[in-house]
CHARMM-style PDB file with segment names, atoms N, HN, CA, C and O in Angstrom:
ATOM      1  N   PRO     1      71.367 106.174   5.065  1.00  0.00      PROA
ATOM      2  CA  PRO     1      71.015 106.580   3.715  1.00  0.00      PROA
ATOM      3  C   PRO     1      70.278 105.496   2.928  1.00  0.00      PROA
ATOM      4  O   PRO     1      69.363 105.806   2.165  1.00  0.00      PROA
ATOM      5  N   LEU     2      70.664 104.235   3.103  1.00  0.00      PROA
ATOM      6  HN  LEU     2      71.407 103.983   3.723  1.00  0.00      PROA
ATOM      7  CA  LEU     2      69.989 103.169   2.359  1.00  0.00      PROA
ATOM      8  C   LEU     2      68.526 103.043   2.757  1.00  0.00      PROA
ATOM      9  O   LEU     2      67.665 102.829   1.904  1.00  0.00      PROA
ATOM     10  N   ILE     3      68.245 103.173   4.036  1.00  0.00      PROA
ATOM     11  HN  ILE     3      68.945 103.346   4.729  1.00  0.00      PROA
ATOM     12  CA  ILE     3      66.890 102.939   4.534  1.00  0.00      PROA
ATOM     13  C   ILE     3      65.932 104.034   4.067  1.00  0.00      PROA
ATOM     14  O   ILE     3      64.726 103.795   3.997  1.00  0.00      PROA
ATOM     15  N   ARG     4      66.435 105.224   3.746  1.00  0.00      PROA
ATOM     16  HN  ARG     4      67.414 105.418   3.802  1.00  0.00      PROA
ATOM     17  CA  ARG     4      65.582 106.352   3.347  1.00  0.00      PROA
ATOM     18  C   ARG     4      65.223 106.351   1.870  1.00  0.00      PROA
ATOM     19  O   ARG     4      64.407 107.165   1.439  1.00  0.00      PROA
ATOM     20  N   GLN     5      65.802 105.472   1.100  1.00  0.00      PROA
ATOM     21  HN  GLN     5      66.465 104.811   1.451  1.00  0.00      PROA
ATOM     22  CA  GLN     5      65.532 105.446  -0.333  1.00  0.00      PROA
ATOM     23  C   GLN     5      64.118 104.937  -0.598  1.00  0.00      PROA
ATOM     24  O   GLN     5      63.558 104.185   0.200  1.00  0.00      PROA
ATOM     25  N   LYS     6      63.553 105.350  -1.715  1.00  0.00      PROA
ATOM     26  HN  LYS     6      64.008 105.961  -2.364  1.00  0.00      PROA
ATOM     27  CA  LYS     6      62.180 104.978  -2.082  1.00  0.00      PROA
ATOM     28  C   LYS     6      62.089 103.557  -2.641  1.00  0.00      PROA
ATOM     29  O   LYS     6      61.026 102.937  -2.600  1.00  0.00      PROA
ATOM     30  N   ASN     7      63.179 103.056  -3.150  1.00  0.00      PROA
ATOM     31  HN  ASN     7      64.042 103.559  -3.183  1.00  0.00      PROA
ATOM     32  CA  ASN     7      63.199 101.726  -3.747  1.00  0.00      PROA
ATOM     33  C   ASN     7      62.800 100.680  -2.706  1.00  0.00      PROA
ATOM     34  O   ASN     7      63.366 100.661  -1.613  1.00  0.00      PROA
ATOM     35  N   PRO     8      61.834  99.807  -3.023  1.00  0.00      PROA
ATOM     36  CA  PRO     8      61.412  98.789  -2.047  1.00  0.00      PROA
ATOM     37  C   PRO     8      62.529  97.811  -1.667  1.00  0.00      PROA
ATOM     38  O   PRO     8      62.506  97.224  -0.585  1.00  0.00      PROA
ATOM     39  N   ASP     9      63.486  97.644  -2.546  1.00  0.00      PROA
ATOM     40  HN  ASP     9      63.505  98.121  -3.425  1.00  0.00      PROA
ATOM     41  CA  ASP     9      64.597  96.736  -2.246  1.00  0.00      PROA
ATOM     42  C   ASP     9      65.609  97.365  -1.300  1.00  0.00      PROA
ATOM     43  O   ASP     9      66.459  96.668  -0.745  1.00  0.00      PROA
ATOM     44  N   SER    10      65.523  98.672  -1.113  1.00  0.00      PROA
ATOM     45  HN  SER    10      64.833  99.239  -1.563  1.00  0.00      PROA
ATOM     46  CA  SER    10      66.528  99.349  -0.289  1.00  0.00      PROA
ATOM     47  C   SER    10      66.450  98.927   1.173  1.00  0.00      PROA
ATOM     48  O   SER    10      67.479  98.847   1.843  1.00  0.00      PROA
ATOM     49  N   LYS    11      65.250  98.655   1.679  1.00  0.00      PROA
ATOM     50  HN  LYS    11      64.414  98.720   1.135  1.00  0.00      PROA
ATOM     51  CA  LYS    11      65.125  98.218   3.076  1.00  0.00      PROA
ATOM     52  C   LYS    11      65.799  96.861   3.267  1.00  0.00      PROA
ATOM     53  O   LYS    11      66.513  96.651   4.248  1.00  0.00      PROA
ATOM     54  N   ALA    12      65.575  95.950   2.337  1.00  0.00      PROA
ATOM     55  HN  ALA    12      64.995  96.120   1.540  1.00  0.00      PROA
ATOM     56  CA  ALA    12      66.211  94.634   2.413  1.00  0.00      PROA
ATOM     57  C   ALA    12      67.723  94.771   2.312  1.00  0.00      PROA
ATOM     58  O   ALA    12      68.462  94.094   3.026  1.00  0.00      PROA
ATOM     59  N   ARG    13      68.177  95.641   1.434  1.00  0.00      PROA
ATOM     60  HN  ARG    13      67.577  96.191   0.854  1.00  0.00      PROA
ATOM     61  CA  ARG    13      69.623  95.865   1.279  1.00  0.00      PROA
ATOM     62  C   ARG    13      70.205  96.466   2.553  1.00  0.00      PROA
ATOM     63  O   ARG    13      71.295  96.084   2.980  1.00  0.00      PROA
ATOM     64  N   ALA    14      69.486  97.399   3.158  1.00  0.00      PROA
ATOM     65  HN  ALA    14      68.601  97.709   2.812  1.00  0.00      PROA
ATOM     66  CA  ALA    14      69.951  98.012   4.402  1.00  0.00      PROA
ATOM     67  C   ALA    14      70.051  96.968   5.508  1.00  0.00      PROA
ATOM     68  O   ALA    14      71.000  96.984   6.292  1.00  0.00      PROA
ATOM     69  N   GLN    15      69.086  96.068   5.574  1.00  0.00      PROA
ATOM     70  HN  GLN    15      68.315  96.056   4.937  1.00  0.00      PROA
ATOM     71  CA  GLN    15      69.137  95.003   6.577  1.00  0.00      PROA
ATOM     72  C   GLN    15      70.309  94.067   6.316  1.00  0.00      PROA
ATOM     73  O   GLN    15      70.981  93.632   7.251  1.00  0.00      PROA
ATOM     74  N   GLU    16      70.552  93.759   5.059  1.00  0.00      PROA
ATOM     75  HN  GLU    16      70.005  94.112   4.299  1.00  0.00      PROA
ATOM     76  CA  GLU    16      71.678  92.894   4.696  1.00  0.00      PROA
ATOM     77  C   GLU    16      73.005  93.544   5.090  1.00  0.00      PROA
ATOM     78  O   GLU    16      73.879  92.888   5.656  1.00  0.00      PROA
ATOM     79  N   VAL    17      73.146  94.820   4.791  1.00  0.00      PROA
ATOM     80  HN  VAL    17      72.436  95.353   4.331  1.00  0.00      PROA
ATOM     81  CA  VAL    17      74.367  95.546   5.136  1.00  0.00      PROA
ATOM     82  C   VAL    17      74.533  95.598   6.652  1.00  0.00      PROA
ATOM     83  O   VAL    17      75.643  95.456   7.164  1.00  0.00      PROA
ATOM     84  N   SER    18      73.437  95.801   7.361  1.00  0.00      PROA
ATOM     85  HN  SER    18      72.535  95.916   6.945  1.00  0.00      PROA
ATOM     86  CA  SER    18      73.480  95.843   8.824  1.00  0.00      PROA
ATOM     87  C   SER    18      73.965  94.510   9.396  1.00  0.00      PROA
ATOM     88  O   SER    18      74.801  94.483  10.299  1.00  0.00      PROA
ATOM     89  N   ARG    19      73.440  93.415   8.869  1.00  0.00      PROA
ATOM     90  HN  ARG    19      72.761  93.437   8.135  1.00  0.00      PROA
ATOM     91  CA  ARG    19      73.883  92.087   9.330  1.00  0.00      PROA
ATOM     92  C   ARG    19      75.358  91.859   9.014  1.00  0.00      PROA
ATOM     93  O   ARG    19      76.092  91.294   9.824  1.00  0.00      PROA
ATOM     94  N   GLU    20      75.782  92.297   7.844  1.00  0.00      PROA
ATOM     95  HN  GLU    20      75.186  92.757   7.186  1.00  0.00      PROA
ATOM     96  CA  GLU    20      77.182  92.133   7.454  1.00  0.00      PROA
ATOM     97  C   GLU    20      78.105  92.931   8.374  1.00  0.00      PROA
ATOM     98  O   GLU    20      79.155  92.436   8.783  1.00  0.00      PROA
ATOM     99  N   ILE    21      77.719  94.148   8.696  1.00  0.00      PROA
ATOM    100  HN  ILE    21      76.866  94.550   8.364  1.00  0.00      PROA
ATOM    101  CA  ILE    21      78.518  94.975   9.607  1.00  0.00      PROA
ATOM    102  C   ILE    21      78.578  94.332  10.986  1.00  0.00      PROA
ATOM    103  O   ILE    21      79.635  94.315  11.616  1.00  0.00      PROA
ATOM    104  N   ALA    22      77.454  93.805  11.459  1.00  0.00      PROA
ATOM    105  HN  ALA    22      76.595  93.819  10.948  1.00  0.00      PROA
ATOM    106  CA  ALA    22      77.432  93.147  12.765  1.00  0.00      PROA
ATOM    107  C   ALA    22      78.356  91.932  12.770  1.00  0.00      PROA
ATOM    108  O   ALA    22      79.093  91.713  13.731  1.00  0.00      PROA
ATOM    109  N   SER    23      78.317  91.150  11.705  1.00  0.00      PROA
ATOM    110  HN  SER    23      77.718  91.328  10.924  1.00  0.00      PROA
ATOM    111  CA  SER    23      79.171  89.970  11.604  1.00  0.00      PROA
ATOM    112  C   SER    23      80.646  90.356  11.593  1.00  0.00      PROA
ATOM    113  O   SER    23      81.462  89.732  12.271  1.00  0.00      PROA
ATOM    114  N   LEU    24      80.979  91.374  10.828  1.00  0.00      PROA
ATOM    115  HN  LEU    24      80.316  91.880  10.277  1.00  0.00      PROA
ATOM    116  CA  LEU    24      82.370  91.826  10.777  1.00  0.00      PROA
ATOM    117  C   LEU    24      82.822  92.375  12.130  1.00  0.00      PROA
ATOM    118  O   LEU    24      83.978  92.202  12.517  1.00  0.00      PROA
ATOM    119  N   SER    25      81.919  93.030  12.841  1.00  0.00      PROA
ATOM    120  HN  SER    25      80.981  93.170  12.526  1.00  0.00      PROA
ATOM    121  CA  SER    25      82.252  93.563  14.168  1.00  0.00      PROA
ATOM    122  C   SER    25      82.570  92.434  15.139  1.00  0.00      PROA
ATOM    123  O   SER    25      83.508  92.532  15.931  1.00  0.00      PROA
ATOM    124  N   VAL    26      81.789  91.368  15.075  1.00  0.00      PROA
ATOM    125  HN  VAL    26      81.027  91.289  14.432  1.00  0.00      PROA
ATOM    126  CA  VAL    26      82.031  90.214  15.943  1.00  0.00      PROA
ATOM    127  C   VAL    26      83.371  89.575  15.600  1.00  0.00      PROA
ATOM    128  O   VAL    26      84.128  89.203  16.496  1.00  0.00      PROA
ATOM    129  N   ARG    27      83.667  89.445  14.310  1.00  0.00      PROA
ATOM    130  HN  ARG    27      83.051  89.747  13.582  1.00  0.00      PROA
ATOM    131  CA  ARG    27      84.947  88.858  13.899  1.00  0.00      PROA
ATOM    132  C   ARG    27      86.117  89.724  14.345  1.00  0.00      PROA
ATOM    133  O   ARG    27      87.135  89.207  14.805  1.00  0.00      PROA
ATOM    134  N   LEU    28      85.975  91.040  14.211  1.00  0.00      PROA
ATOM    135  HN  LEU    28      85.148  91.460  13.838  1.00  0.00      PROA
ATOM    136  CA  LEU    28      87.026  91.950  14.649  1.00  0.00      PROA
ATOM    137  C   LEU    28      87.223  91.846  16.155  1.00  0.00      PROA
ATOM    138  O   LEU    28      88.357  91.793  16.631  1.00  0.00      PROA
ATOM    139  N   HSD    29      86.136  91.816  16.899  1.00  0.00      PROA
ATOM    140  HN  HSD    29      85.215  91.860  16.512  1.00  0.00      PROA
ATOM    141  CA  HSD    29      86.227  91.702  18.353  1.00  0.00      PROA
ATOM    142  C   HSD    29      86.961  90.415  18.742  1.00  0.00      PROA
ATOM    143  O   HSD    29      87.846  90.434  19.598  1.00  0.00      PROA
ATOM    144  N   ALA    30      86.589  89.304  18.113  1.00  0.00      PROA
ATOM    145  HN  ALA    30      85.870  89.288  17.418  1.00  0.00      PROA
ATOM    146  CA  ALA    30      87.228  88.025  18.418  1.00  0.00      PROA
ATOM    147  C   ALA    30      88.724  88.077  18.108  1.00  0.00      PROA
ATOM    148  O   ALA    30      89.536  87.567  18.880  1.00  0.00      PROA
ATOM    149  N   ALA    31      89.085  88.683  16.994  1.00  0.00      PROA
ATOM    150  HN  ALA    31      88.426  89.097  16.366  1.00  0.00      PROA
ATOM    151  CA  ALA    31      90.501  88.790  16.629  1.00  0.00      PROA
ATOM    152  C   ALA    31      91.260  89.646  17.637  1.00  0.00      PROA
ATOM    153  O   ALA    31      92.388  89.318  18.007  1.00  0.00      PROA
ATOM    154  N   LEU    32      90.651  90.738  18.080  1.00  0.00      PROA
ATOM    155  HN  LEU    32      89.736  91.005  17.780  1.00  0.00      PROA
ATOM    156  CA  LEU    32      91.306  91.599  19.067  1.00  0.00      PROA
ATOM    157  C   LEU    32      91.462  90.883  20.405  1.00  0.00      PROA
ATOM    158  O   LEU    32      92.488  91.027  21.070  1.00  0.00      PROA
ATOM    159  N   VAL    33      90.459  90.118  20.801  1.00  0.00      PROA
ATOM    160  HN  VAL    33      89.625  90.001  20.261  1.00  0.00      PROA
ATOM    161  CA  VAL    33      90.548  89.356  22.051  1.00  0.00      PROA
ATOM    162  C   VAL    33      91.661  88.323  21.948  1.00  0.00      PROA
ATOM    163  O   VAL    33      92.470  88.185  22.866  1.00  0.00      PROA
ATOM    164  N   ARG    34      91.707  87.589  20.823  1.00  0.00      PROA
ATOM    165  HN  ARG    34      91.050  87.702  20.078  1.00  0.00      PROA
ATOM    166  CA  ARG    34      92.774  86.595  20.636  1.00  0.00      PROA
ATOM    167  C   ARG    34      94.143  87.255  20.690  1.00  0.00      PROA
ATOM    168  O   ARG    34      95.064  86.740  21.324  1.00  0.00      PROA
ATOM    169  N   SER    35      94.272  88.381  20.032  1.00  0.00      PROA
ATOM    170  HN  SER    35      93.524  88.800  19.516  1.00  0.00      PROA
ATOM    171  CA  SER    35      95.538  89.107  20.017  1.00  0.00      PROA
ATOM    172  C   SER    35      95.935  89.522  21.428  1.00  0.00      PROA
ATOM    173  O   SER    35      97.097  89.395  21.814  1.00  0.00      PROA
ATOM    174  N   GLY    36      94.986  90.011  22.182  1.00  0.00      PROA
ATOM    175  HN  GLY    36      94.042  90.115  21.869  1.00  0.00      PROA
ATOM    176  CA  GLY    36      95.253  90.412  23.561  1.00  0.00      PROA
ATOM    177  C   GLY    36      95.639  89.237  24.428  1.00  0.00      PROA
ATOM    178  O   GLY    36      96.516  89.354  25.284  1.00  0.00      PROA
ATOM    179  N   LEU    37      94.992  88.103  24.216  1.00  0.00      PROA
ATOM    180  HN  LEU    37      94.279  88.008  23.520  1.00  0.00      PROA
ATOM    181  CA  LEU    37      95.316  86.913  25.001  1.00  0.00      PROA
ATOM    182  C   LEU    37      96.704  86.402  24.654  1.00  0.00      PROA
ATOM    183  O   LEU    37      97.441  85.959  25.535  1.00  0.00      PROA
ATOM    184  N   ASN    38      97.068  86.459  23.378  1.00  0.00      PROA
ATOM    185  HN  ASN    38      96.469  86.819  22.662  1.00  0.00      PROA
ATOM    186  CA  ASN    38      98.398  86.005  22.966  1.00  0.00      PROA
ATOM    187  C   ASN    38      99.487  86.901  23.538  1.00  0.00      PROA
ATOM    188  O   ASN    38     100.563  86.415  23.888  1.00  0.00      PROA
ATOM    189  N   ARG    39      99.230  88.186  23.638  1.00  0.00      PROA
ATOM    190  HN  ARG    39      98.356  88.580  23.353  1.00  0.00      PROA
ATOM    191  CA  ARG    39     100.218  89.103  24.205  1.00  0.00      PROA
ATOM    192  C   ARG    39     100.372  88.912  25.703  1.00  0.00      PROA
ATOM    193  O   ARG    39     101.437  89.188  26.254  1.00  0.00      PROA
ATOM    194  N   ALA    40      99.333  88.449  26.363  1.00  0.00      PROA
ATOM    195  HN  ALA    40      98.468  88.225  25.915  1.00  0.00      PROA
ATOM    196  CA  ALA    40      99.365  88.280  27.816  1.00  0.00      PROA
ATOM    197  C   ALA    40     100.229  87.085  28.223  1.00  0.00      PROA
ATOM    198  O   ALA    40     100.629  86.964  29.381  1.00  0.00      PROA
ATOM    199  N   ARG    41     100.506  86.227  27.280  1.00  0.00      PROA
ATOM    200  HN  ARG    41     100.182  86.326  26.339  1.00  0.00      PROA
ATOM    201  CA  ARG    41     101.285  85.015  27.609  1.00  0.00      PROA
ATOM    202  C   ARG    41     102.743  85.295  27.719  1.00  0.00      PROA
ATOM    203  OT1 ARG    41     103.528  84.386  27.989  1.00  0.00      PROA
TER     204      ARG     41
END
């Protein structure tokens, strides 16, 4: 939805949100891996 808006700033905002989601996904993945490793011990 952000990328389809007419506002020229919307593309930049969509890219920012995309980067933020990617960063949060990496952090979540790392936390899940750590949790799994701790349970394996």
